[in-house]
C-alpha positions as CSV (number, residue, x, y, z in Angstrom):
1,M,13.9,15.7,-9.8
2,G,12.0,17.2,-12.4
3,R,9.0,18.9,-11.4
4,A,5.4,17.5,-10.9
5,T,3.4,20.3,-11.7
6,D,3.8,23.0,-14.1
7,R,2.2,26.4,-14.7
8,R,0.5,26.9,-18.2
9,G,-1.6,30.2,-19.7
10,V,-5.0,29.2,-20.4
11,L,-8.5,31.2,-21.8
12,R,-10.9,30.7,-19.0
13,I,-14.3,31.2,-20.7
14,D,-17.1,30.9,-18.7
15,L,-20.5,31.3,-20.0
16,D,-22.6,32.1,-17.1
17,A,-20.0,35.0,-15.9
18,G,-22.6,37.8,-17.9
19,A,-21.6,40.8,-19.8
20,D,-19.0,42.2,-17.3
21,G,-16.2,41.3,-19.4
22,R,-15.2,38.6,-17.3
23,A,-16.7,35.7,-19.8
24,R,-13.0,35.4,-21.5
25,V,-10.1,35.5,-19.0
26,R,-6.5,34.8,-19.8
27,R,-5.0,33.2,-16.4
28,Q,-2.2,30.6,-15.2
29,D,-3.0,27.1,-14.8
30,T,-1.4,24.2,-12.7
31,L,-0.9,21.2,-14.8
32,A,0.3,17.7,-13.9
33,V,3.7,16.8,-16.0
34,E,3.8,13.8,-17.7
35,E,7.3,13.0,-19.1
36,P,8.9,9.3,-20.5
37,L,10.9,7.1,-17.8
38,E,13.0,4.9,-18.8
39,I,13.7,1.4,-17.0
40,R,16.8,0.1,-17.8
41,V,18.2,-3.3,-15.8
42,G,21.0,-5.4,-16.1
43,P,23.7,-7.4,-14.0
44,A,26.2,-5.4,-12.0
45,G,29.7,-5.0,-14.1
46,P,31.0,-2.8,-16.9
47,G,28.6,-1.9,-20.0
48,R,25.3,-0.3,-20.1
49,R,22.0,-1.6,-18.6
50,K,19.8,-2.5,-21.2
51,P,16.4,-0.4,-21.6
52,L,13.5,-2.8,-20.6
53,A,10.4,0.1,-20.8
54,V,9.4,3.4,-21.4
55,T,6.3,4.5,-19.1
56,M,4.9,7.6,-19.6
57,R,4.5,8.9,-15.7
58,T,4.4,12.0,-13.5
59,P,7.9,12.8,-12.0
60,G,8.2,11.5,-8.5
61,D,8.7,8.2,-6.8
62,D,10.7,7.1,-9.9
63,L,13.0,4.8,-7.9
64,D,9.5,3.3,-6.2
65,L,8.1,3.1,-9.4
66,A,10.8,0.9,-11.4
67,L,10.9,-1.2,-8.5
68,G,7.2,-1.8,-8.7
69,F,7.0,-2.4,-12.4
70,L,9.5,-4.9,-12.0
71,L,8.2,-6.9,-9.1
72,T,4.5,-7.0,-10.6
73,E,5.8,-8.0,-14.5
74,G,7.2,-10.9,-12.2
75,L,11.0,-9.7,-12.9
76,I,12.1,-9.4,-9.5
77,R,10.8,-11.1,-6.1
78,S,12.6,-8.9,-3.5
79,A,14.4,-6.2,-2.5
80,D,17.3,-8.4,-2.3
81,D,16.8,-9.1,-6.3
82,V,18.4,-5.5,-7.0
83,H,21.8,-5.0,-5.8
84,T,21.1,-1.0,-7.1
85,A,18.8,1.7,-8.4
86,Q,19.1,5.1,-9.0
87,L,18.7,8.0,-11.6
88,C,20.8,8.1,-14.1
89,A,21.5,10.3,-17.6
90,G,20.5,9.2,-20.9
91,A,22.6,8.3,-23.8
92,E,25.2,11.3,-23.9
93,T,23.3,14.0,-22.5
94,P,23.1,15.6,-18.7
95,N,20.8,14.2,-16.3
96,T,17.0,14.4,-16.9
97,Y,15.7,12.4,-14.6
98,N,14.1,10.5,-16.8
99,V,16.0,7.4,-16.7
100,V,16.7,4.7,-13.9
101,D,18.8,2.1,-13.9
102,V,18.9,-0.5,-12.2
103,V,21.4,-3.4,-11.0
104,L,20.4,-6.5,-10.4
105,S,21.7,-8.9,-7.6
106,P,24.3,-11.8,-8.6
107,G,22.6,-14.6,-9.4
108,V,19.2,-12.6,-10.8
109,P,18.1,-13.5,-14.2
110,E,18.5,-10.8,-16.5
111,P,15.0,-9.8,-18.5
112,T,15.3,-10.4,-21.8
113,T,13.1,-8.2,-24.3
114,D,10.5,-10.1,-26.2
115,P,9.3,-8.4,-29.3
116,A,5.8,-9.7,-28.7
117,R,5.8,-8.5,-25.4
118,N,6.3,-4.3,-25.9
119,F,7.0,-3.0,-22.6
120,Y,6.0,0.5,-23.7
121,T,3.5,1.7,-22.0
122,T,1.1,5.3,-21.8
123,S,0.2,6.7,-18.8
124,S,-3.7,5.2,-19.5
125,C,-2.9,1.9,-19.9
126,G,0.3,-0.5,-18.5
127,V,-0.2,-3.4,-20.6
128,C,-1.1,-1.8,-24.0
129,G,1.1,-3.9,-26.9
130,K,1.4,-7.3,-25.0
131,A,0.6,-10.1,-27.1
132,S,-2.6,-11.8,-24.9
133,I,-3.8,-12.0,-21.8
134,D,-1.9,-15.2,-21.3
135,S,1.5,-13.3,-21.5
136,V,0.6,-10.9,-18.6
137,R,-1.2,-13.1,-16.2
138,T,2.1,-13.1,-13.9
139,R,1.3,-15.8,-11.2
140,S,1.7,-14.3,-7.7
141,L,4.0,-15.9,-5.3
142,F,1.5,-15.1,-2.6
143,A,-1.3,-17.0,-1.4
144,V,-3.9,-14.4,-1.2
145,R,-6.6,-16.5,-1.0
146,D,-5.4,-17.8,2.1
147,D,-5.5,-14.1,3.8
148,P,-7.7,-13.9,6.8
149,L,-8.3,-10.0,6.1
150,R,-11.9,-9.5,7.5
151,A,-13.1,-5.5,6.7
152,T,-16.3,-3.6,7.6
153,A,-18.5,-2.1,5.3
154,E,-18.6,1.1,7.7
155,L,-14.9,1.1,7.6
156,L,-14.7,0.7,3.7
157,A,-17.0,3.9,3.3
158,T,-14.6,5.8,5.1
159,L,-11.5,5.8,3.0
160,P,-12.6,7.3,-0.1
161,D,-12.4,10.7,1.8
162,R,-9.1,9.2,3.7
163,L,-7.5,8.9,0.4
164,R,-8.8,12.4,-1.2
165,A,-8.0,14.0,1.7
166,G,-4.0,13.0,1.0
167,Q,-4.0,14.1,-2.8
168,R,-2.4,17.0,-2.7
169,G,-0.9,16.9,-6.3
170,F,-5.0,16.5,-7.2
171,D,-5.8,19.5,-5.3
172,R,-3.3,21.8,-7.1
173,T,-4.0,19.8,-11.1
174,G,-7.6,18.0,-10.9
175,G,-5.1,15.5,-13.3
176,L,-3.7,13.0,-11.1
177,H,-4.9,9.3,-10.0
178,A,-4.2,7.7,-6.5
179,A,-3.1,4.6,-5.2
180,G,-3.3,4.6,-1.2
181,L,-2.3,1.5,0.7
182,F,-4.5,1.3,4.2
183,S,-4.0,-0.9,7.2
184,A,-6.8,-3.6,8.5
185,D,-7.8,-0.6,11.0
186,G,-8.4,2.3,7.9
187,E,-4.9,3.6,8.7
188,L,-3.1,5.6,5.8
189,V,0.4,3.6,5.7
190,V,1.3,5.4,2.2
191,L,-0.7,7.1,-0.8
192,R,1.4,7.9,-4.0
193,E,-0.2,10.0,-7.1
194,D,0.6,9.7,-10.8
195,V,-1.1,10.6,-14.1
196,G,-1.4,7.0,-14.3
197,R,-3.4,4.8,-12.7
198,H,-0.6,1.7,-12.5
199,N,2.0,3.7,-12.1
200,A,0.8,5.4,-8.9
201,V,0.0,1.5,-7.6
202,D,3.7,0.5,-9.0
203,K,4.6,3.3,-6.6
204,V,3.2,1.9,-3.5
205,I,4.2,-1.5,-4.4
206,G,7.8,0.0,-5.0
207,W,7.6,1.6,-1.5
208,A,7.2,-1.7,0.1
209,V,9.6,-3.7,-2.3
210,R,12.0,-1.1,-0.9
211,E,10.9,-1.1,2.8
212,R,11.2,-5.0,2.6
213,R,7.0,-4.9,3.2
214,L,5.9,-7.2,0.9
215,P,3.4,-9.4,1.5
216,L,1.3,-6.9,2.2
217,A,-1.1,-9.3,3.8
218,G,-4.0,-7.9,5.9
219,Q,-4.1,-4.6,4.3
220,L,-6.3,-2.8,1.3
221,L,-5.5,-1.2,-1.5
222,L,-8.1,1.9,-2.8
223,V,-7.3,3.5,-6.4
224,S,-9.2,6.7,-7.1
225,G,-9.9,5.3,-10.6
226,R,-11.2,2.2,-12.2
227,A,-10.2,-1.2,-11.7
228,S,-8.6,-2.9,-14.3
229,F,-7.2,-6.6,-15.2
230,E,-3.4,-4.7,-14.6
231,L,-4.6,-3.1,-11.4
232,T,-5.7,-6.2,-9.9
233,Q,-2.9,-8.0,-11.2
234,K,-0.4,-5.8,-9.5
235,A,-2.2,-6.1,-6.3
236,W,-2.0,-9.6,-6.4
237,M,1.5,-9.7,-7.2
238,A,2.5,-7.9,-3.8
239,G,0.1,-9.8,-1.6
240,V,-2.4,-7.2,-1.1
241,P,-5.9,-9.5,-0.7
242,L,-8.6,-6.6,-1.2
243,L,-8.7,-4.4,-3.7
244,A,-11.0,-1.6,-3.8
245,A,-11.7,1.2,-6.4
246,V,-13.8,4.3,-6.8
247,S,-15.1,3.5,-10.0
248,A,-15.6,0.3,-12.1
249,P,-14.1,-3.1,-12.4
250,S,-13.5,-4.8,-15.7
251,T,-14.9,-8.3,-16.6
252,L,-11.1,-9.5,-16.1
253,A,-10.2,-7.6,-13.5
254,V,-13.1,-9.6,-11.4
255,E,-12.1,-12.7,-13.2
256,L,-8.8,-12.0,-12.4
257,A,-9.7,-11.2,-8.6
258,E,-11.7,-14.8,-8.4
259,E,-9.1,-16.6,-9.4
260,A,-6.6,-15.2,-6.8
261,G,-9.1,-15.5,-3.9
262,M,-9.1,-11.6,-4.1
263,T,-11.6,-9.6,-2.6
264,L,-12.8,-6.6,-5.3
265,V,-15.1,-4.0,-4.3
266,G,-15.9,-1.2,-7.0
267,F,-17.9,2.2,-7.0
268,L,-16.9,2.8,-3.4
269,R,-18.8,5.9,-3.1
270,G,-20.5,7.2,0.0
271,R,-22.0,4.5,2.0
272,A,-22.6,2.8,-0.8
273,M,-20.0,0.1,-2.7
274,N,-20.3,-2.9,-5.2
275,V,-18.7,-6.7,-4.5
276,Y,-17.6,-8.1,-7.2
277,A,-15.2,-11.3,-5.8
278,G,-14.1,-12.2,-2.2
279,A,-17.5,-10.7,-0.3
280,E,-16.7,-13.2,2.4
281,R,-13.9,-10.8,3.9
282,I,-16.5,-7.5,4.3
283,V,-18.3,-7.8,7.2
284,G,-21.8,-6.3,7.7
285,P,-24.4,-4.9,7.6
286,A,-27.0,-7.7,8.6
287,G,-29.4,-8.8,5.7
């Protein structure tokens, strides 16, 4: 498996270091690794699986990333739709751990690659290149609107610190996003980090697929960055009733949350937050 971090030499310049020769210092710095992951999908039997997507990601939990991507794109519905998923070598090369080969179960339709729906994704945008918003508004199998989850504002305010405490990669690099799944009482269930926000969420959802825990009813998903349309859609596809972010949502994220009946919280910092959709699930304070 590839490394999630690597060391590089840098020139450190500190204008406040004074005239003692420390204003320019060469040293080693730890960086988050960013490498391409190719996801290949196809039926069982002879022949190679077809390349479906390439995403720029931080190595680690790659099988979960692939399963989460397939689930949130509506290409699989559960772990039963996957016969095997494994890391494999690239074409005529040694195993670089940058290719995941997914064999679908018998009867599961093989995805078709539509030129209008480009599945190449960068680490910052999981839906870049797709032809229209309608093409990515994949419908969830789960009735999130009916989820009876209630969460207190006091509990929500504690979650960013709990997420941050588990971000070991961020501690070393300062360059990784995180997604954390929490139970209704605030217990951290699983946390994943990645250079891409959407990848971190896919890794969490892929874990849930593999562990057969879908839908993620009665649980909360917290992301360390902003809440975009794509992250809201991914949460909906996994049956998450409440998505919270430490930064801002987009207009499309709010519209999708309203459509789904999902609660969307942004700017969750300190003891304050903005509730953009589904405020009925947030309990207290009075007034």
